[in-house]
N, C-alpha and C positions, 0 to 999 in steps of 0.2 A: 267539644273536643275535636281535634283534627283527625280525619280518617287515616288509617294506617298506610304508610308508604313502603313499597317494596324497594330494596336497594339493588341496583344492577351489580352483578358479581364483580365487574371491573373496578367499581368504586369502593372506597374504604368505608367501614362503619366505625362509629365512635360510640361506645357505650358509657352511660353515665354512672354505672355501678348500682343503679336501682334495678332490681330484677324486672325483666320484661319491658323495660323502657329504654328507648334510644331516641336520638334526635336526628331529624332531617335538617341539614343545613346547606346553604349555598354560600360560598366564600367569594368576596370581591377584593382582590389585592389592588389598592389604589395607586394610580399613576396619572397625575393630572398635568402632564406636559402639554397636551393638546386639549381640544374641546370635543362639546356634543358628538379463490379461483378454483375458480374451479379448474385444476390442472387438466389440460387436454381439451378445454373448451375453445371454440373459435370465436371469430369476431362478434357475431350476434347471438351465439348460443345454439346454432343449428347443427345438424348432423349428430355424430356420436360423441358422447361425453364419457370419458373413462379416466379413472385414477384408482390405483391400488385395488383393482378388481371390480370397480364400479364401471359398468358399460351400458349406459342407457342413451337412447335417442331423445331428442327434445320432445317428440310426440309421446314417448313413454313417460317422461317426467311430467308432462302436462296431464297425463291420464291418471296420475297418482291421486287417489281420492281420500286417502286416510294416512295420517302420519305413520301408523303401524305398518303400512305397505311399503315404506321406503326401505330398500335393501340395506342390510347392515354394512355392506361394502361401500355405501354412499353416504358417509356421515355429513359431508358438506351440503347435502340437500336438506338437512334438518333445519326447521325454522328457528330463527333467533331474532330478538329485538331488545333494545333498551330504551324504547321511546316512552313506554307507559311506566307509571310508578315512580316518577321522579319530578324534581322541580328544575326549571330552567331560568337562569338570569339572562334575559334577552339583551339587555344593554343598560347603560348608566349614563347620566347626564348631569353636569354641574351648571347651575344657573348663575351667570356672572353678575347679575344685578342683585339677587337676594343671597347668593352664596350657598343655597341649599343644594343637596345632592338627591337626585331621583334615581331609583332602581326599579326596572321594569321586569316583572316576574310572572310566569305561568307555571302550571304543574297539574299532574293527575295522580290519583291513587293507583294501586296495583290492579284494580279492576277497570281502570280507564276512566273513572269518574273525574270530572274536572275539579281541581281545588278552587274554591270560591272565596269570596271576601270574608265570610265567617271563619274559614280555615286560616286565612292569612292574618286575621285580627289577633289570633293567639300566638303569632310569631314573635320571636325575640331577635333584635338586631344587635350584634356585638361588634366592637372595634378592638382589634388586637386582644380578643378574648374577654373584653370588658363590656358590659351592657351599655348601649348608647345612651348618652345623657346630654340634652333632652331626648326622650324616647322617640323613636321613629314613628311617624304616622303612616297608615296604609289606607288607600282608597282606590276605587276603580279608575282605570284610565278614562279620561273624559274628553270632551270637545276641546280642540286646540292642542292636544297632546300628539304631536306628529312624531310617532314613536319608531315605526318599523319600515325598513327597506327590505323587500322580499323578492327574491329571484327564483324562477322555476326553470329547470333543465329537463328536457324530455328526449329520451333515446328513440330515434326513428330507424334503428338498424333493421336489416332485412328479416331478422327472425321474429320481429314483433308484429302481431296481427293488428288490423284496424280495430278489432273489438278490444284488444288489450290497451291500445292507446286511448280508446274511448273511456275505459275504466279509470285510467290514470288521470285523464282530464276531469272526470267526475270528482275524483279525490281532490284535485287542485281547486276546483270550484268550491268544494266544501270548505277548504281552508280559507279561501278568499272571502266567502260569504259569512264566515264567522268573525271576520276582522272589523268591517265597518260597523260603527255603532248607529242605531236608528236615529235619523234626524240630526246627526252630528257630523262634524268634519271628519273625514276618514283618518284613522290613525296609521294607515298603511299606504305605501306606494309600491308598485310592483313592476317587474320585467319578466318576459317569457322568452326562453331560448329553446330551439329544437336543434338536434344534431344527429348525424350519422357519421359519414366521413368528413363532412363539412359542418360548420357551426353557423347558425343563422339566428339573428335577433328577430323573433316573431312579433313581439310587442315591446317597444322601448318604454322607459319609465313613465308611469301614469298613476294618478290617484283615483282614476275612474274604474271601479270594479267591473263595470259592464265591458269596458275595453279589454281588460285583462281576461275576463271570462270568454270574450269573443276569440281571444288568441288560443283558447283551449278547444279548438275545433280541428278536426283532421285536415291536414294539408296533403291532399292526394297527389300533388305534383312534386312534393319534396323527394329527392333521390333517397331510396332505401338501400343503404350500402353498409359499410363497416362501422365500427364504434370508436369515435374520437372522444371518449369519455373525459379524459384529462384536459383536452383542449376546451371542451365545453365548460368545465369548471373554471379554467383559467380565464376565459373570456368573460364569464359571469362575474368573477371576482375583480378582475383588473382588465378593463378594456384597453385596446391597443392605443399607443400614442397617436395623436392626430384624429382619432375618432371623436366626433362631436357629441359624446355622451359618456357618462361615468360608468365604471364598473361598480359592483356592489360595495366594495370597501371604500370607495371614494365618495359615497353618498353622505349627506349631511346629518341624517337622522341618527339617534343614539344607538339603535339596535339594527343589526344586519343578520338576515337569515337566508340560506340557500337550500332549496329543496330539489333533489335530483333523483331521477329514476333511470335505471339501466337494467337490461337483462343479460348483459355479457361483459366480458373482459375487454379492456382497451387494446385495440390493435391498429388504430388509424391516427393517433395523435402524433404530431411532429413538433409542436411548440412547447408543450408542457409534459412533465412526468409527475409521478406521485411525489418524488423527492423535491422537485421544484415548487410544487403546490403547498407542501406542508409548512414551510416558513411563511408563505403568504397568508395562509389560514391562521397560523399562530399569531402573527403580527396584527392581523385585522380583528381577531377575536370574534369573527362571524360564527353564527350558529349553523352548522351544516346538518341537515336531515337527509340521510342517504337511504334510498329505497332500492332493493334489488330482488330479482327473481332469476330462476333457471341457473345459468352459468356465471352470474355475477359473483365476484369473489367476496365472501363475507369478511375476510381479514382486511381487505382493502377498504371496504365500506366502514368497518370499525375504526381503522387507522385514520381515515380522512375525517370522520365525525369527531374523533377525540373525546375528551371529557365534557366539552361544552356543548357538543351536538349529540346526535343519536342516529341509530341505523335500524332498519327493519329488513330482514331477509326472509323470504318464504317461497317455496316452490309453487305455492298457490296464490294467484293474483287476488282472489277474493279475500284471503286471510290478511294480506297486506292492506287491502282496502278497509277492512274492519278495524284494524289497529290504528291506522292513520286517521280515519274519520272520528274515532273516539278521541284521539289526541287533539284534533282540530277544534273540537268544542271548547277545549281549555283556553284557546285564544280569545274567545268571547269574554272570558273571565279574567283577562289580564289586569293586574294591579300595579300600582306604583307605590313603593316605599319612599318616604321623604325624610331626609336627615337635615336638621337645622344646621346652619353654618357654625353655631356654637358647639356643635358636637365635636369638631376638631378632627375631620376626616382627611386632611390634606396628605397625611402619610398614614400608613398602616393597612390593616386588612379588615374588611367588613364581612361578617358572617350572619346569615339568616338561618334561624333554627325553628323547626316545626316538630310537633310530636310525630313519631313514626321512625322508621329506620333511616339510616344516614346516606345522603348523597352529597358529595363535595364538588363544587365547581369553583375554580380559582380563575379570576379574570381581572384585568385592570379596568379602570373607568374608561369608557369610550367617549372621549371628549373631542371629536373632530370638529364639531361645530357648536357655536354658542346657541343655547336655547333662546327662542324669541321672547 
């Protein structure tokens, strides 16, 4: 049996009518046109943070050792996340030769344990509410499955210490190191961006985990200024015209993910806003994992992540590290569902159901590039 999955409050649950039993499902709406604040906080979260009676300095926030010590006047410092206890459809891909459709999936239970092949073997795939026929097969991602384009954004604003950056780079390395399969072609390519008032590509696209991990080292010479959070997201997703490299949404692989850390609200962006980013994210169907501490705005993190991505906010850096590293292990257990061309998925909605509470993710097929 599949382990029980906790449903994030923002996503709806569907009960089957059987007492104590619900289904976890991810929905894919097919579209095969293409192929394969914290109020009062300042730029980096330094100084006094105040809102509706909450008046704490950054050092006082950092000194909070227990959730029960958070003043009741400071509700936005309460930790929150929807990364664990859910299933993610990372992307989909149609093979033009065979006509099959592949769906790439990861997930965890509410304790952060990764969903593994045995869990997914019990899944049911439905098309417009009807069980797929022929039945979808499920297997681990294997050599030759060039699945994921993954971008990392790291906030270098003046309020972030070297030690904090080191912690986040450790988290990033954990994610990267759980993706390559032993003795097999990497399933991931990655890019790393750092930002404060300016945005710099630290490592352009590479399939070499060693190069990507090397970019997760402190750049002592990078100016530690304000927070161009939105500009960093925009550059990662969609590089400027004339730049001899793609943004995330322009990459050929079927799955696109962006992982971003910030400890403050945006004050330095001049090219992108939240409102201009949202249609780009929605159109690309990229999975955004948003990580925030201190004066980062939870509502903004949640909005940008949407239903396809996830966010983690915690006043404690170590607690964020614990949550994300649990989730990272699920990447090692990525599976692919395969639907035969006879299934007839050219139009309609695909849904994946697992035992447990319900999570819904609606997304079209990502078919920018034909599979090889």
